[in-house]
C-alpha positions as CSV (number, residue, x, y, z in Angstrom):
1,M,125.0,86.2,-7.7
2,E,126.1,88.8,-10.1
3,G,123.9,91.1,-12.4
4,N,122.0,94.4,-12.1
5,I,120.2,95.5,-9.0
6,S,116.7,94.5,-10.2
7,N,117.9,90.9,-11.0
8,V,119.5,90.6,-7.6
9,I,116.4,91.7,-5.6
10,K,114.3,89.6,-7.8
11,Y,116.5,86.6,-7.0
12,W,116.5,87.1,-3.2
13,I,112.6,87.9,-3.1
14,E,111.7,84.5,-4.7
15,G,111.1,81.7,-2.1
16,E,110.7,82.5,1.4
17,I,110.3,86.3,1.2
18,E,107.7,86.0,-1.6
19,T,105.7,83.7,0.7
20,F,106.3,86.2,3.6
21,I,104.8,89.0,1.5
22,K,101.6,86.8,0.4
23,V,100.9,85.9,4.0
24,W,100.9,89.4,5.2
25,L,99.0,90.7,2.2
26,S,96.2,88.0,3.2
27,I,96.6,89.3,6.9
28,Y,95.8,92.8,5.7
29,A,92.9,91.6,3.6
30,S,91.4,89.6,6.5
31,L,91.7,92.7,8.9
32,C,89.8,94.7,6.5
33,Y,86.9,92.3,6.7
34,C,87.1,92.6,10.5
35,Y,87.1,96.3,10.2
36,L,84.0,96.3,8.1
37,V,82.3,93.9,10.6
38,T,82.8,96.2,13.5
39,K,81.0,98.9,11.3
40,I,78.0,96.5,10.7
41,I,77.6,94.0,13.4
42,P,77.2,95.3,16.9
43,K,79.3,94.0,19.8
44,G,78.6,90.6,21.2
45,L,78.6,86.9,20.5
46,F,77.4,87.5,16.8
47,R,80.5,89.8,16.2
48,L,82.6,87.1,17.9
49,F,81.3,84.3,15.6
50,S,82.1,86.7,12.6
51,F,85.7,87.0,13.8
52,L,86.2,83.2,14.4
53,P,87.1,82.3,10.8
54,M,89.8,85.0,10.6
55,I,91.1,84.0,14.1
56,C,91.5,80.4,12.9
57,F,93.1,81.5,9.8
58,F,95.5,83.6,11.7
59,L,96.5,80.4,13.5
60,Y,97.2,78.7,10.3
61,L,99.2,81.4,8.5
62,P,102.5,81.0,10.4
63,L,102.8,77.3,9.0
64,K,103.3,78.8,5.7
65,I,106.7,80.5,6.7
66,N,109.9,78.5,7.5
67,S,112.2,81.2,8.6
68,V,112.8,81.5,12.1
69,H,112.6,85.3,12.5
70,L,109.8,85.7,10.0
71,C,107.7,82.9,11.3
72,G,108.2,83.8,14.9
73,N,107.3,87.4,14.6
74,T,104.3,86.5,12.6
75,A,103.2,84.0,14.9
76,F,103.8,86.4,17.9
77,F,102.1,89.6,16.3
78,I,99.2,87.7,14.5
79,S,98.4,84.3,16.0
80,W,98.7,85.8,19.5
81,L,98.5,89.5,19.9
82,C,96.2,90.2,16.9
83,N,93.8,87.2,17.8
84,F,93.6,88.4,21.4
85,K,92.8,92.0,20.2
86,L,90.1,90.8,17.9
87,L,88.6,88.8,21.0
88,L,88.4,92.1,22.8
89,L,87.1,93.9,19.9
90,A,84.2,91.6,19.6
91,F,82.9,92.8,22.9
92,D,84.1,96.5,22.0
93,H,87.1,96.4,24.4
94,G,91.0,96.8,23.7
95,P,93.0,99.0,21.4
96,L,91.0,98.4,18.3
97,S,87.6,99.5,19.8
98,D,88.0,103.1,19.0
99,S,85.3,103.9,16.4
100,S,87.1,106.9,15.0
101,L,90.1,104.6,13.8
102,S,90.7,104.7,9.8
103,I,91.5,101.5,8.1
104,P,95.3,102.1,7.9
105,K,95.5,102.9,11.8
106,F,93.3,99.9,12.5
107,L,95.5,97.6,10.4
108,I,98.6,98.9,12.1
109,L,97.2,98.6,15.8
110,A,96.0,95.1,15.0
111,C,99.3,93.8,13.5
112,L,101.8,95.5,15.8
113,P,102.2,96.5,19.5
114,I,101.5,100.2,18.6
115,K,99.7,103.0,20.4
116,I,98.6,106.2,19.0
117,Q,100.9,109.2,20.0
118,Q,98.9,112.2,20.9
119,K,99.8,115.4,19.3
120,F,101.4,118.2,21.4
121,Q,98.5,120.5,21.0
122,E,96.0,117.8,21.9
123,K,97.9,117.1,25.2
124,S,98.0,120.9,26.0
125,E,94.2,121.2,25.5
126,L,93.6,118.3,27.7
127,S,95.8,119.4,30.4
128,V,94.3,122.9,30.3
129,Q,90.7,121.8,30.1
130,N,91.0,119.2,33.0
131,G,92.3,122.0,35.2
132,V,90.6,125.3,34.2
133,N,87.6,124.2,32.0
134,R,85.3,125.9,34.4
135,G,87.5,129.1,34.5
136,K,86.6,132.3,32.8
137,L,88.5,133.8,30.1
138,H,89.9,137.2,30.8
139,Q,89.8,140.0,28.4
140,N,93.5,140.0,27.7
141,G,93.4,136.4,26.8
142,H,94.7,134.9,30.1
143,F,92.8,132.4,32.1
144,Q,91.5,133.9,35.3
145,E,91.0,131.7,38.3
146,T,87.5,131.4,39.7
147,P,86.0,129.5,42.5
148,S,84.8,126.7,40.2
149,T,88.4,126.5,38.7
150,K,89.8,126.1,42.3
151,S,87.4,123.2,42.8
152,A,88.5,121.6,39.5
153,E,92.2,122.0,40.5
154,R,91.5,120.5,43.9
155,I,89.8,117.5,42.2
156,S,92.8,117.1,39.8
157,S,95.1,117.4,42.6
158,V,93.6,114.4,44.4
159,Q,93.8,112.4,41.1
160,T,97.5,113.1,40.6
161,R,98.3,112.9,44.5
162,K,100.2,116.0,44.3
163,D,99.6,119.4,45.9
164,F,100.8,122.5,44.2
165,D,102.4,124.9,46.6
166,K,101.8,128.5,46.9
167,N,105.3,129.4,45.8
168,G,104.9,127.2,42.5
169,H,107.0,124.2,43.6
170,F,105.5,120.6,43.9
171,Q,104.7,119.0,47.2
172,E,104.2,115.3,47.3
173,T,101.4,114.1,49.5
174,P,101.8,110.7,51.4
175,A,99.2,109.2,48.9
176,L,101.7,109.5,46.3
177,N,103.9,106.7,47.7
178,S,101.0,104.1,47.3
179,A,100.2,105.4,43.9
180,A,103.7,105.0,42.8
181,K,103.9,101.5,44.3
182,T,101.1,100.4,42.2
183,E,102.5,102.1,39.0
184,N,105.7,100.4,39.6
185,N,104.3,97.0,40.0
186,P,101.1,96.1,38.2
187,F,100.9,92.9,40.5
188,Q,100.8,95.0,43.7
189,D,99.0,93.4,46.6
190,G,98.3,90.3,44.5
191,H,96.2,92.3,42.0
192,F,97.1,93.0,38.3
193,H,96.9,96.7,38.5
194,E,97.1,98.6,35.1
195,T,99.9,101.1,35.0
196,P,98.8,104.6,33.9
197,S,99.3,105.2,30.2
198,Q,100.7,108.2,28.6
199,K,97.3,109.2,27.6
200,S,95.7,109.1,30.9
201,A,98.6,110.8,32.4
202,E,98.4,113.7,30.0
203,K,94.7,114.1,31.0
204,C,95.9,115.2,34.3
205,T,96.7,118.7,35.0
206,G,99.6,120.3,33.5
207,V,101.4,120.6,36.8
208,Q,101.9,116.8,36.9
209,N,104.4,116.7,33.9
210,G,105.7,120.2,34.3
211,K,104.2,121.5,31.2
212,Y,102.6,124.4,32.7
213,S,103.7,126.7,35.7
214,N,101.4,128.9,37.7
215,Q,102.7,132.4,37.8
216,N,100.4,135.3,38.8
217,G,97.2,133.1,38.5
218,H,97.9,132.5,34.8
219,F,99.0,129.2,33.0
220,Q,102.2,129.5,31.1
221,E,103.7,126.9,28.9
222,R,107.3,125.8,29.5
223,P,109.6,123.3,27.8
224,F,110.0,119.7,29.1
225,P,113.2,118.7,30.8
226,S,115.6,116.9,28.3
227,S,117.4,114.8,30.8
228,G,115.2,111.9,30.3
229,K,115.6,112.0,26.4
230,S,119.4,112.2,26.8
231,K,119.3,109.2,29.0
232,S,117.3,107.2,26.7
233,V,119.7,107.9,23.9
234,L,122.7,107.1,26.0
235,N,120.8,104.0,27.1
236,Y,120.3,102.7,23.4
237,G,123.7,103.8,22.5
238,I,125.2,101.2,25.0
239,K,122.7,98.6,24.0
240,A,123.7,99.0,20.3
241,L,127.4,98.6,21.5
242,L,126.7,95.4,23.4
243,F,124.6,94.1,20.4
244,A,127.8,94.5,18.1
245,L,130.1,92.8,20.7
246,I,127.5,89.8,20.9
247,L,127.7,89.6,17.0
248,R,131.5,89.5,17.4
249,V,131.3,86.7,20.0
250,Y,129.5,84.4,17.6
251,D,132.8,83.9,15.9
252,Y,134.1,82.1,19.0
253,S,131.0,79.9,19.2
254,D,132.9,76.7,18.4
255,Y,134.9,77.1,21.7
256,M,131.8,77.7,24.0
257,H,129.4,75.4,25.6
258,P,125.9,75.3,24.0
259,H,124.1,76.5,26.9
260,I,126.3,79.5,27.0
261,I,125.6,80.2,23.4
262,M,121.9,79.9,24.1
263,V,122.1,82.6,26.9
264,I,124.3,84.9,24.5
265,Y,121.4,84.3,21.9
266,C,118.8,85.3,24.3
267,F,120.5,88.6,25.0
268,H,120.8,89.0,21.3
269,I,117.0,88.7,21.1
270,Y,116.4,91.1,23.8
271,L,118.9,93.7,22.6
272,S,117.8,93.5,19.0
273,L,114.1,93.9,20.0
274,E,115.0,96.9,22.0
275,I,117.0,98.6,19.3
276,I,114.6,97.8,16.3
277,L,111.6,98.9,18.2
278,A,113.1,102.1,19.2
279,I,114.1,102.9,15.5
280,V,110.5,102.0,14.3
281,S,109.0,104.1,17.1
282,G,111.1,107.0,16.2
283,L,110.0,106.7,12.5
284,A,106.3,105.9,13.3
285,H,106.2,109.1,15.6
286,G,107.9,111.3,12.9
287,L,105.8,110.0,10.1
288,L,102.6,108.9,11.3
289,G,102.2,110.3,14.8
290,L,102.3,106.8,16.1
291,E,104.4,105.2,18.9
292,L,105.4,101.6,19.6
293,E,104.4,100.4,23.0
294,P,107.4,99.4,25.1
295,Q,108.3,95.8,25.0
296,F,110.8,95.7,27.8
297,N,111.8,97.9,30.7
298,E,115.5,96.8,31.8
299,P,114.3,93.2,32.9
300,Y,117.9,92.7,34.4
301,L,117.0,95.2,37.2
302,S,114.0,93.2,38.3
303,T,113.8,93.0,42.2
304,S,111.0,90.3,42.4
305,L,109.0,88.0,40.1
306,Q,106.1,90.5,40.3
307,D,108.4,93.2,39.2
308,F,109.9,90.9,36.4
309,W,106.5,89.7,34.9
310,G,104.4,92.6,35.8
311,R,106.6,95.7,35.0
312,R,109.6,94.8,32.9
313,W,109.3,91.7,30.7
314,N,107.3,91.7,27.6
315,L,104.9,94.4,28.5
316,I,102.7,94.1,25.4
317,V,101.9,90.6,26.5
318,T,101.0,91.8,29.9
319,C,98.8,94.5,28.6
320,I,97.0,92.0,26.4
321,L,96.6,89.1,29.0
322,R,95.3,91.6,31.7
323,P,91.9,92.3,29.9
324,T,91.6,88.8,28.2
325,V,92.6,86.4,30.9
326,Y,93.4,88.0,34.3
327,N,90.3,90.3,34.6
328,P,87.6,87.8,33.7
329,T,89.3,85.2,35.9
330,L,89.7,87.7,38.8
331,S,85.9,88.5,38.5
332,L,84.8,84.9,38.4
333,S,87.1,83.9,41.4
334,T,86.1,86.7,43.4
335,N,82.4,85.4,43.5
336,I,83.8,81.9,44.6
337,L,86.7,82.6,46.9
338,G,86.2,86.1,47.9
339,R,88.4,89.3,47.2
340,K,91.4,88.3,49.4
341,W,92.3,85.1,47.5
342,A,90.8,85.9,44.1
343,P,94.1,87.2,42.7
344,L,95.8,83.8,43.1
345,P,93.8,81.7,40.6
346,A,93.7,84.9,38.3
347,V,97.6,85.0,38.2
348,M,97.8,81.2,37.7
349,G,95.2,81.3,34.8
350,T,97.3,84.1,33.1
351,F,100.4,82.1,33.3
352,V,98.7,78.9,32.0
353,V,97.4,80.9,29.0
354,S,100.9,82.4,28.4
355,G,102.5,78.9,28.6
356,L,100.1,77.5,26.0
357,M,100.7,80.4,23.5
358,H,104.4,79.9,23.9
359,E,104.0,76.3,23.1
360,L,102.1,77.2,20.0
361,I,104.9,79.6,18.9
362,F,107.6,76.9,19.6
363,Y,105.5,74.4,17.4
364,Y,105.6,76.9,14.5
365,L,109.4,77.4,14.9
366,G,110.3,73.7,15.1
367,R,107.2,71.9,13.7
368,V,107.7,69.1,16.3
369,K,105.4,67.6,18.9
370,P,105.4,69.6,22.1
371,T,106.9,68.1,25.2
372,W,105.2,70.7,27.5
373,E,108.3,72.0,29.2
374,I,107.4,75.5,28.2
375,T,104.0,75.2,29.8
376,W,105.7,73.8,33.0
377,F,108.1,76.7,33.0
378,F,105.2,79.2,33.2
379,L,103.2,77.0,35.7
380,L,106.3,77.0,37.8
381,H,106.6,80.8,37.7
382,G,102.9,81.2,38.3
383,V,103.0,79.1,41.5
384,C,106.2,81.0,42.6
385,L,104.6,84.3,42.1
386,N,101.6,83.3,44.0
387,I,103.8,82.2,46.8
388,E,105.6,85.6,46.6
389,I,102.2,87.4,46.9
390,C,101.3,85.4,50.0
391,I,104.5,86.1,51.7
392,K,104.2,89.8,51.0
393,K,100.6,89.8,52.4
394,A,101.8,87.8,55.4
395,I,104.8,90.2,56.3
396,N,102.9,93.3,55.4
397,G,105.8,95.4,54.5
398,E,107.6,94.9,57.8
399,F,110.5,93.2,56.1
400,K,112.0,93.8,52.5
401,L,114.9,92.4,50.8
402,P,117.8,94.8,49.7
403,R,117.5,95.7,46.1
404,I,120.7,94.1,45.1
405,I,119.7,90.8,46.6
406,G,116.2,90.8,45.2
407,T,117.9,91.4,41.7
408,I,120.3,88.5,42.1
409,W,117.6,86.1,43.4
410,T,115.1,87.1,40.6
411,V,117.4,87.1,37.7
412,G,119.2,84.0,39.0
413,F,115.9,82.2,39.4
414,V,114.7,83.1,35.9
415,M,118.0,82.0,34.5
416,I,118.1,78.7,36.2
417,T,114.6,77.7,35.3
418,G,115.1,78.9,31.7
419,F,118.1,76.7,31.4
420,W,116.0,73.8,32.9
421,L,112.7,74.2,31.0
422,F,113.0,76.8,28.5
423,F,116.3,77.0,26.5
424,P,116.5,73.2,25.7
425,Q,113.2,73.8,23.5
426,L,115.1,76.3,21.5
427,L,117.9,73.7,21.0
428,R,115.4,70.9,20.0
429,C,114.1,72.9,17.1
430,N,117.6,74.1,16.0
431,S,116.5,77.8,16.2
432,D,120.0,78.8,17.0
433,V,121.5,77.2,14.0
434,R,118.8,78.4,11.5
435,A,119.1,81.9,12.9
436,F,122.9,82.0,12.1
437,E,122.1,80.8,8.6
438,E,119.7,83.6,8.1
439,Y,122.2,86.0,9.5
440,E,124.6,84.7,6.6
441,A,121.9,85.0,4.2
442,I,121.2,88.6,5.1
443,G,124.9,89.4,4.8
444,A,125.1,87.7,1.4
445,F,122.2,89.7,0.3
446,F,123.7,93.0,1.3
447,K,127.1,91.8,-0.5
448,D,125.2,91.1,-3.7
449,V,123.5,94.3,-3.6
450,T,126.7,96.2,-3.1
451,N,128.4,94.3,-5.9
452,A,125.5,95.1,-8.2
453,V,125.6,98.8,-7.3
454,N,129.3,99.0,-8.0
455,L,129.0,97.1,-11.3
456,T,126.2,99.5,-12.3
457,F,128.3,102.6,-11.3
458,L,131.2,101.2,-13.3
459,R,129.2,100.7,-16.5
460,H,127.8,104.2,-16.5
461,K,131.1,105.6,-15.9
462,R,132.7,103.9,-19.0
463,I,129.6,105.1,-20.9
């Protein structure tokens, strides 16, 4: 394709990209309607009935798109995540229930796995207010510690499970160990615990995150350590290098077994999501004050199925399924089975819903009749996770597998069951072949744009 830049872009936008733009414009218009509904109709069944036409419409829209990447992302973000967020919003729950949200932020939060990034000053005010809101302001502008302030600090110390030593150092209490276990594993003790968010963590006292140090009874601000940030940059740099190597491996796909190609393709998806979300998160944080919720947390380091599904893999789905499926099922099963065994059907119900939603996304990708292997994959993992919970309750912490063995067992089990039930469905809908064709189309697009820019530059140079 030769010509000026405008003609090249117009040529490539026609067809699938044009359809994709129209679909998302209709999504934004529908979400504006949902935003107005929340301002007019109170929470409850009537608001839910008002959302149902849009929920059904969002289930239909991915059928208008044929591209693997565009259709898959639209189905995941809209037909699954956005619909579940609307179900929560109908009863004034979930990330969209904040009445102070403007329409732009409402649209962004509804369409993407995004959370609002708190400003530095807001965090500082929350930290100070939580620890010394009952203190008196000294005449010289410093906070003077009063008995009521001490009481507030003791309460905050219980919340954070940390004691602040007299010499200004941290002392960890035994209660911290149990809290850390809960944070590291949302499925701890068979319950689907919610890991503390950044916002709730920032509401704790400044001594928790090291933002404030107590010197001479006054709170003074000090900078955060930079090691975590440097480690994150190095982490993403390594993943970008691996991503480039995977793209190079595709040149030798004719000499590899189809299953090996699918494994490489799965790593490709994981790494591309990690890198893209990191870039978008940085842009959102810098331009809009927003930050993307983490999608993955090094799933190849999982030490158990609880760790894999509850803390490391597809965390946005975990956060959505917890209030929409797990918590209601847990409440219902508690009344029937009692608190001890209530988590088992709640975990199973969560995996059933996840399996059905994956079947729906795979139907969007292939447009073929489901064979239900995807659902069986999640049912199998739900049963195995319940067995793992029961075993851990039975041994009561008396025995624990070494970390390396747990990682090998968990990753191996996920890969073997994936080869058996999950990956064949990707092959059946030819998603790998179609994805490679789309990569070639993207490369051709950039090539045409480059040629058009060079041609335009040469014409201006001659003039």
